[in-house]
C-alpha positions as CSV (number, residue, x, y, z in Angstrom):
1,M,-7.6,-6.1,42.2
2,G,-9.4,-7.7,39.3
3,F,-11.6,-4.6,38.8
4,F,-8.5,-2.3,38.6
5,D,-6.8,-4.6,36.2
6,T,-9.8,-4.7,33.9
7,L,-10.2,-0.9,34.2
8,G,-6.5,-0.4,33.3
9,K,-6.9,-2.7,30.2
10,K,-10.0,-0.9,29.1
11,A,-8.3,2.5,29.5
12,T,-5.3,1.3,27.5
13,E,-7.5,-0.1,24.7
14,A,-9.4,3.3,24.6
15,Y,-6.1,5.2,24.4
16,N,-4.9,3.0,21.6
17,V,-8.1,3.4,19.6
18,T,-8.1,7.1,20.2
19,T,-4.4,7.4,19.1
20,K,-5.1,5.4,15.9
21,K,-8.1,7.4,15.0
22,T,-6.3,10.7,15.7
23,G,-3.5,9.6,13.4
24,E,-5.9,8.6,10.7
25,L,-7.7,12.0,11.0
26,A,-4.3,13.8,10.8
27,K,-3.3,11.9,7.7
28,E,-6.7,12.7,6.1
29,A,-6.4,16.4,7.0
30,K,-2.9,16.5,5.3
31,L,-4.2,14.8,2.2
32,R,-7.2,17.2,2.0
33,M,-4.8,20.2,2.4
34,K,-2.7,18.7,-0.5
35,I,-5.9,18.3,-2.6
36,N,-6.9,21.9,-2.0
37,E,-3.4,23.2,-2.7
38,N,-3.4,21.3,-6.0
39,K,-6.8,22.6,-6.9
40,S,-5.6,26.1,-6.3
41,N,-2.6,25.5,-8.5
42,I,-4.8,24.1,-11.3
43,N,-7.0,27.2,-11.1
44,D,-3.9,29.4,-11.4
45,L,-2.9,27.4,-14.5
46,Y,-6.4,27.8,-15.9
47,K,-6.1,31.6,-15.5
48,E,-2.7,31.5,-17.2
49,I,-4.1,29.5,-20.1
50,G,-7.0,32.0,-20.4
51,K,-4.7,34.9,-20.3
52,K,-2.5,33.5,-23.1
53,V,-5.6,32.7,-25.2
54,Y,-7.0,36.2,-24.7
55,E,-3.6,37.9,-25.6
56,K,-3.5,35.8,-28.8
57,H,-7.1,36.9,-29.5
58,V,-6.3,40.6,-29.0
59,R,-3.3,40.4,-31.3
60,Q,-5.5,38.4,-33.7
61,E,-3.0,35.5,-33.8
62,N,-3.8,31.9,-34.2
63,I,-3.5,29.7,-31.1
64,D,-1.3,26.7,-31.4
65,I,-2.3,24.6,-28.5
66,K,0.8,22.3,-28.7
67,A,3.3,25.2,-28.8
68,D,1.5,27.7,-26.6
69,L,-0.3,25.7,-23.9
70,E,1.4,22.2,-23.7
71,E,3.4,23.1,-20.6
72,E,0.4,24.3,-18.6
73,C,-1.7,21.3,-19.7
74,A,1.0,18.9,-18.7
75,K,1.2,20.5,-15.2
76,I,-2.6,20.3,-14.9
77,D,-2.5,16.6,-15.8
78,I,0.2,16.0,-13.1
79,L,-1.7,17.9,-10.4
80,S,-5.0,16.1,-11.3
81,S,-3.3,12.7,-11.0
82,E,-1.9,13.8,-7.6
83,I,-5.5,14.8,-6.5
84,E,-6.8,11.3,-7.6
85,S,-4.0,9.6,-5.7
86,C,-4.8,11.6,-2.5
87,L,-8.5,10.9,-2.9
88,T,-7.8,7.2,-3.2
89,S,-5.6,7.3,-0.1
90,I,-8.4,9.0,1.9
91,L,-10.9,6.3,0.8
92,E,-8.4,3.6,1.9
93,L,-8.0,5.3,5.3
94,K,-11.8,5.2,5.8
95,D,-12.2,1.6,4.4
96,K,-14.4,3.1,1.6
97,K,-14.5,3.1,-2.2
98,Q,-15.9,5.3,-4.8
99,C,-19.0,4.4,-6.9
100,I,-18.1,3.8,-10.5
101,K,-21.1,5.8,-11.8
102,C,-21.9,8.7,-9.4
103,H,-18.5,8.8,-7.6
104,A,-20.2,8.7,-4.2
105,E,-18.2,7.5,-1.2
106,I,-19.5,4.0,-0.3
107,D,-18.7,1.1,2.0
108,E,-15.8,-1.0,0.7
109,N,-17.9,-4.2,0.6
110,A,-21.0,-2.6,-1.0
111,V,-22.3,-4.6,-4.0
112,F,-24.6,-1.8,-5.1
113,C,-24.3,2.0,-4.6
114,P,-26.8,3.2,-2.0
115,K,-27.0,6.6,-3.8
116,C,-27.5,5.6,-7.5
117,G,-28.1,1.8,-7.3
118,E,-25.2,1.0,-9.7
119,K,-23.7,-2.5,-9.3
120,Q,-20.1,-2.3,-8.1
121,P,-17.3,-4.5,-9.4
122,E,-16.3,-7.3,-7.1
123,I,-13.0,-6.9,-5.3
124,E,-10.7,-9.8,-5.9
125,V,-8.9,-11.2,-2.9
126,K,-5.7,-13.1,-3.6
127,E,-4.6,-15.8,-1.3
128,A,-1.1,-15.7,0.1
129,E,1.3,-18.3,-1.3
130,V,2.8,-20.6,1.3
131,V,6.4,-21.4,0.8
132,T,8.1,-24.3,2.4
133,E,11.8,-25.0,2.4
134,N,13.9,-28.0,2.8
135,L,15.8,-27.4,6.1
136,E,18.0,-30.6,6.0
137,N,21.0,-28.9,4.4
138,S,20.3,-25.5,5.9
139,D,21.6,-23.7,9.0
140,V,18.2,-22.2,9.5
141,K,16.5,-23.7,12.6
142,P,12.7,-24.1,12.9
143,E,11.2,-21.6,15.3
144,N,9.7,-24.2,17.6
145,A,12.8,-26.5,17.7
146,T,14.3,-27.0,21.1
147,E,18.0,-26.7,21.8
148,A,18.3,-30.5,22.2
149,E,16.8,-31.1,18.8
150,I,19.1,-28.6,17.2
151,V,22.2,-30.1,18.8
152,E,21.0,-33.6,17.9
153,E,20.5,-32.5,14.3
154,K,24.0,-31.0,14.1
155,V,25.6,-34.2,15.6
156,S,23.7,-36.5,13.2
157,G,24.7,-34.2,10.3
158,E,28.3,-34.5,11.3
159,D,28.0,-38.3,11.6
160,N,26.6,-38.5,8.1
161,T,29.4,-36.3,6.7
162,E,32.0,-38.5,8.3
163,R,30.3,-41.7,7.0
164,E,30.3,-40.2,3.5
165,K,34.0,-39.4,3.7
166,A,34.8,-42.9,4.9
167,S,32.7,-44.4,2.1
168,E,34.5,-42.3,-0.5
169,E,37.9,-43.3,0.9
170,S,37.1,-47.0,0.8
171,N,35.8,-46.7,-2.7
172,S,39.0,-45.0,-3.9
173,D,41.1,-47.7,-2.1
174,Q,39.3,-50.5,-3.9
175,Q,39.9,-49.0,-7.3
């Protein structure tokens, strides 16, 4: 039976890896479709800008970029930033980064670009901050506490509360 158990585990692992990779490829394909759609929209805006400029030229009018082309330029800026965001997401899916000089796709841990040789900036890794809390006056129970320890803690907490009340009463009687 050991052979079949091992075979079953290996098949499950292979299925999980395949499912994960398929999901990543699907996400990448969606991002690339979004990039192509945005590039197409940018090209349409370029044509629109060119048409406006040509019409002004034919009528021998001056072109006021702020008034005439500001809307199209703003749309191009938005679409370009969306493209950059999609490209960054694709690189993250692949555990890659982009060379700062030649913009080649390189390994995330690469110190130098294999294509142009440019030194890459180091990635800073921040350590997680560990937070500890005082559980004495809290109803939160530690995860590894047994039921007996929790009950004992409650009983001793009640005893302390009763002692404090008795102490306060005796102090008020003495005054």
